[in-house]
C-alpha positions in Angstrom: 8.9 14.9 -15.3 6.4 13.2 -13.0 7.1 13.5 -9.3 8.2 10.4 -7.4 5.6 9.5 -4.8 6.6 7.5 -1.7 3.7 6.1 0.2 4.8 5.2 3.8 3.0 2.2 5.2 3.2 2.1 9.0 -0.1 0.1 9.0 1.5 -2.7 7.0 4.6 -2.5 9.2 2.9 -2.9 12.6 -0.3 -4.8 12.0 1.4 -8.1 12.5 3.0 -7.2 15.8 1.2 -9.3 18.5 1.9 -7.1 21.5 -0.6 -4.2 21.3 1.1 -0.9 20.7 -0.6 1.8 22.9 -2.8 4.2 21.0 -0.8 7.2 22.2 2.4 5.6 20.9 0.9 5.1 17.5 -0.3 8.7 17.4 3.2 10.0 18.4 4.8 7.8 15.7 2.4 8.9 12.9 2.8 12.5 13.9 6.5 12.2 13.3 5.9 10.6 9.9 3.5 13.5 9.0 6.5 15.9 9.3 8.6 14.0 6.7 6.6 15.0 3.6 5.5 11.6 2.2 2.8 11.8 -0.4 0.6 9.4 1.6 0.6 7.6 4.9 -1.1 4.2 4.9 -2.0 4.7 8.6 -4.6 2.1 9.6 -7.4 -0.1 8.7 -11.1 -0.5 9.3 -11.3 -4.3 9.3 -12.4 -6.9 11.8 -10.5 -6.6 15.1 -10.4 -10.4 15.2 -8.5 -10.4 11.9 -6.2 -7.5 12.8 -6.2 -6.8 16.5 -3.5 -4.2 16.3 -5.7 -1.9 14.2 -8.7 -1.9 16.5 -8.0 1.7 17.5 -7.6 3.2 14.0 -10.5 5.6 14.5 -9.1 6.9 17.8 -5.6 7.2 16.3 -6.9 9.3 13.3 -8.9 11.6 15.6 -5.7 12.2 17.6 -3.6 13.3 14.6 -2.9 16.9 13.7 -2.7 17.0 9.9 -2.9 20.8 9.7 0.9 21.3 9.1 1.4 18.3 6.8 1.1 17.8 3.0 0.7 14.1 3.5 -2.6 12.5 2.8 -4.1 9.6 4.9 -5.0 6.2 3.5 -6.7 3.4 5.4 -7.4 -0.2 4.3 -11.0 -1.5 4.2 -12.2 -4.9 3.4 -16.0 -4.5 3.2 -18.8 -1.9 2.9 -19.1 -1.5 6.7 -15.4 -0.6 7.0 -15.7 1.8 4.1 -18.7 3.5 5.6 -16.8 4.0 8.9 -13.7 5.3 7.1 -15.8 7.8 5.2 -16.9 9.5 8.4 -13.4 10.8 8.9 -12.6 14.0 7.0 -8.8 13.5 7.5 -8.9 10.3 5.4 -8.3 11.0 1.7 -7.9 7.4 0.4 -9.6 4.1 1.0 -7.4 1.1 0.0 -9.0 -2.2 -1.1 -7.1 -5.4 -1.6 -8.4 -7.1 -4.7 -6.7 -10.3 -5.9 -6.7 -11.7 -9.4 -6.0 -15.0 -7.7 -9.1 -16.9 -6.5 -7.0 -18.8 -4.0 -5.4 -15.8 -2.5 -8.6 -13.8 -2.4 -10.2 -16.6 -0.3 -7.2 -16.8 2.0 -6.9 -13.0 2.4 -10.6 -11.9 2.6 -12.6 -15.1 2.7 -14.4 -14.0 -0.4 -14.5 -15.2 -4.0 -13.4 -12.8 -6.7 -17.0 -12.4 -7.8 -18.0 -11.4 -4.3 -15.0 -9.2 -3.9 -16.0 -7.3 -7.1 -19.5 -6.7 -5.6 -17.9 -5.3 -2.5 -15.5 -3.1 -4.5 -18.4 -1.6 -6.5 -20.0 -0.5 -3.2 -16.7 0.9 -1.9 -16.2 2.9 -5.1 -19.7 4.3 -4.8 -19.1 5.3 -1.2 -15.8 7.0 -2.2 -17.7 9.0 -4.8 -20.4 10.0 -2.4 -18.0 11.1 0.3 -15.3 12.8 -1.8 -12.7 10.1 -1.1 -10.4 8.3 -3.6 -10.0 4.6 -3.9 -6.6 2.8 -4.2 -7.0 -0.7 -5.5 -4.2 -3.0 -4.4 -4.0 -5.6 -7.1 -2.7 -8.7 -5.2 -0.7 -11.2 -7.3 0.1 -8.4 -9.7 3.5 -9.9 -10.7 2.9 -13.6 -10.5 1.0 -16.3 -8.7 2.5 -19.1 -6.5 -0.8 -20.7 -5.9 -1.3 -22.4 -9.3 -4.0 -20.0 -10.6 -3.4 -18.9 -14.3 -1.2 -15.8 -14.5 0.2 -13.7 -17.2 0.7 -10.0 -18.0 -2.3 -10.3 -20.3 -4.5 -11.5 -17.4 -3.4 -8.5 -15.4 -4.2 -6.1 -18.3 -7.6 -7.8 -18.7 -8.4 -7.2 -15.0 -7.3 -3.6 -15.2 -9.5 -3.1 -18.2 -12.5 -4.4 -16.1 -11.7 -2.2 -13.1 -11.3 1.2 -14.9 -14.9 1.5 -16.0 -15.9 0.8 -12.4 -14.0 3.9 -11.2 -10.5 2.7 -10.6 -8.1 5.6 -11.1 -5.2 4.5 -8.8 -4.0 0.9 -8.9 -1.1 -0.4 -6.9 0.3 -3.7 -8.1 1.3 -5.9 -5.2 4.2 -8.3 -5.1 2.2 -10.1 -2.5 4.6 -12.9 -1.4 7.8 -11.3 -2.6 8.4 -13.5 -5.6 8.2 -11.0 -8.5 10.7 -11.5 -11.3 12.2 -8.6 -13.1 10.9 -9.7 -16.5 7.3 -9.8 -15.1 7.6 -6.4 -13.4 8.9 -4.9 -16.7 6.3 -6.5 -18.9 3.3 -5.7 -16.6 4.2 -2.1 -15.8 5.4 -1.0 -19.3 2.2 -2.4 -20.9 -0.2 -0.9 -18.3 1.4 2.5 -18.3 1.3 2.8 -22.1 -2.2 1.3 -22.4 -3.9 3.3 -19.6 -2.1 6.7 -19.4 -4.9 8.2 -17.2 -4.5 5.6 -14.5 -1.9 6.1 -11.7 -0.1 2.9 -11.3 2.0 2.1 -8.2 3.9 -0.8 -6.7 3.7 -2.4 -3.3 6.7 -4.7 -3.3 7.5 -7.3 -0.7 11.1 -8.2 -1.0 14.0 -10.1 0.3 16.7 -7.7 1.6 19.0 -8.6 -1.3 16.4 -8.0 -4.0 15.0 -4.5 -3.2 17.2 -2.6 -5.7 16.5 -4.9 -8.6 12.7 -4.5 -8.1 12.8 -0.7 -7.7 15.1 -0.2 -10.6 13.1 -2.2 -13.1 9.8 -0.7 -12.0 11.1 2.9 -12.2 12.7 2.2 -15.6 9.3 0.8 -16.8 7.7 4.1 -16.0 6.5 3.7 -12.4 6.7 6.7 -10.1 4.6 5.5 -7.1 6.3 3.3 -4.5 5.0 1.9 -1.2 7.6 1.4 1.6 7.9 0.9 5.3 10.7 1.9 7.5 13.3 -0.9 7.9 11.2 -3.1 5.6 9.2 -4.1 8.6 6.1 -6.2 8.1 4.8 -7.7 4.9 2.7 -10.7 3.9 2.5 -13.5 6.5 2.0 -15.9 3.6 5.5 -15.4 2.2 7.5 -18.6 2.4 10.7 -16.8 3.3 10.7 -15.2 6.7 13.3 -12.6 5.4 10.7 -11.2 3.0 9.3 -7.9 4.2 8.1 -4.6 2.9 10.2 -2.4 0.7 12.5 -0.5 3.1 11.6 3.2 2.8 15.2 4.2 3.6 16.3 2.2 0.5 13.8 4.0 -1.7 15.1 7.3 -0.4 18.7 6.4 -1.1 17.9 5.0 -4.5 16.1 8.2 -5.8 18.5 10.5 -4.0 21.4 8.9 -5.9 19.5 9.5 -9.1 19.0 13.2 -8.0 15.2 12.7 -8.2 13.5 15.3 -6.0 11.4 13.7 -3.3 10.4 16.7 -1.3 11.2 14.9 2.0 12.6 16.4 5.2 15.4 13.9 5.9 16.0 15.2 9.5 12.3 14.5 10.2 12.7 11.1 8.6 15.6 10.3 10.9 13.4 11.3 13.9 10.6 9.0 12.6 13.1 6.2 12.1 14.2 6.5 15.7 10.6 6.6 16.9 9.9 3.4 15.1 12.9 1.8 16.7 11.6 2.8 20.1 8.2 1.1 19.3 10.1 -2.1 18.3 12.1 -2.0 21.5 
């Protein structure tokens, strides 16, 4: 039985908070998360400070973390070759995440690049990962549908995955970018991908309305997915979602769902409670 992996995403949770969170506060929060036992922490990004001011101190935050007593691996988001080169200088970072959209409209909105240009950037990032002993996580935006009018189908998703694998894509996380994924699309996409490409690790990065989290997790898990991104309290998410209630997948809901199924997660729940309280102190 494959282990359930929960990827905690404090970066996605706090990057949209306008008031700057002091660097020491971020380090303290991430340090509490490192004690929980998550597979991976999506802890920061090396992107333009103009685009994401909250993440301007990512390098300093990472230097301040003590990872020696934690099994969790660190992931950062990069949007270009410069950011990837900077991330590769940090030994503590295991994964570089790159948002790649199969929607031309969303790729332009999100990164101001065409899909063609984004593929060129991705090739350079994959080469840097190989040279610096890092792994890439490709976040496939619009993985479960497209509200922008671009053509979309499970077949189109499969075609893109087929193109990405020879480039060196071994971990692909499908993003429900604006929180509109339907159960039938989640089931069709994941069940086909997991059967067709058994050597690739597929995950989900769901954005969801509070009432729909269980349905999405349930259908993804029953379709063979064992990798789930979450954020405490479901905070954050995509600013382009049309419903302000749409946020990240709440980590506490993921924990309760898999605990009820008696699936081992390997998490320290007392440490999680401490991290939950620390996050609340940040928000207050």
